[in-house]
C-alpha positions, 0 to 999 in steps of 0.5 A, a space after each residue: 993294645 988295640 983293645 985298650 986304645 978302643 976302650 980309652 976312646 970310648 971312655 973319652 967319647 962318653 966323658 964328652 957326652 956326659 960333660 955336655 949333658 950336664 950343661 944342656 938346657 931343653 925348652 919348648 916354643 910354639 910361636 904362631 907365625 904370620 907368613 908372607 908368601 911370595 911367588 915367581 909364577 910363569 904361565 904360558 900365553 897368560 896375563 897373570 901377575 905375581 901376588 903376595 899372599 899372607 896367612 896367620 891361621 893354622 900356622 903352628 910350629 912347635 920347636 924343641 930347643 936344645 942348648 948345649 951351652 950359651 952359644 950353640 944348640 939344636 932346634 928339631 921341630 914339627 909344624 902345621 902350616 898354611 902356605 900357598 901362592 897368589 896370582 892376579 889377572 889370571 886367565 882360566 879355561 872353564 867349560 870351553 870359556 876363558 875367564 879372567 879372574 881378578 886374583 886366585 889364591 891356591 894353598 895347601 895345609 901341610 904337616 912338616 918336620 924340620 931340623 936346625 942348628 943355632 948359634 948366638 948369645 942365648 942368655 941375651 935372647 939373641 941367635 941365628 939359626 939355619 936348617 931344612 925341613 920337609 912338608 907333607 901336603 894333605 889338603 889343597 884349596 883354591 879360591 877364584 875371585 872374578 872381577 870386582 863388579 861380579 864379586 863371585 868367588 869359586 871355592 874348590 878343594 881336594 884332600 891328598 891332591 895331586 895338584 901339588 907335590 905330596 912332599 915339599 922340601 925347603 931350607 930356611 934361615 932365621 934370627 931371634 932378636 933380643 926384643 923377642 921378634 923372630 924372623 925366618 926366611 924359607 925357600 921351597 925347592 919344588 914348584 908349588 903346583 904340579 905341572 902334570 896335573 889336569 883334573 877337577 881343579 883345572 889344567 896346570 900344564 901351562 904353569 911352567 913355574 910356581 916357585 915359593 918363598 916365604 918370610 915369617 914373623 913371630 914374637 916369643 916372650 919367655 923369662 930367663 932364669 940364671 942358675 947359680 952354680 959355683 962350679 960352672 955358670 949355667 942358665 935355663 929357661 923357665 919351663 913352668 911359665 908357658 911361652 906366650 905368642 903374639 900374632 903380628 
């Protein structure tokens, strides 16, 4: 009797899986993103102010969209991102001299994995999604801009640097609108800069906080095709026409 119940349970599970599989639609999107990066940076005994950094170069997400029906789906993804922080009027000690920079941009190139669930009205091109991800920082770079009169810019960088955490976890929420505009907000859990770093790129021990939050915009144009099925209404996205992207 016990074996029979187990067998029936397995049959029910397989029926459920294959039933979902018949309606599942899979397609891929690779939207370029314009990312606005906001930071809450606190530096001891410093005049630094928070700035807003923007980036569009080398922001390349790639998502697999798995729609189980017209209202629920999953979005696993991979990405290359250019994220970082910007400060204004920051004082930096270099060679025993204290220099006040007009602004400093610090960024990393990252390779990341993400996973999200989405829900909405897929046939109308409108849904919400939420999930999390983790990024591996593989190249750190900073640009230090001196006063407007001097206009000197110092550029420095390191591969696999300890200036930032090697792994940067995050959570995000977003919305895909019927007019093809996609908006995503991402919160990064770790401080962007490593407070224990004291090396060729500077001493970050006095940077007590460098929290990063980003707001991303992209436009995804795709064509929807209605599948005619007399047994159950289905829909699919045209996989033969390449998704087009527009950077804002």
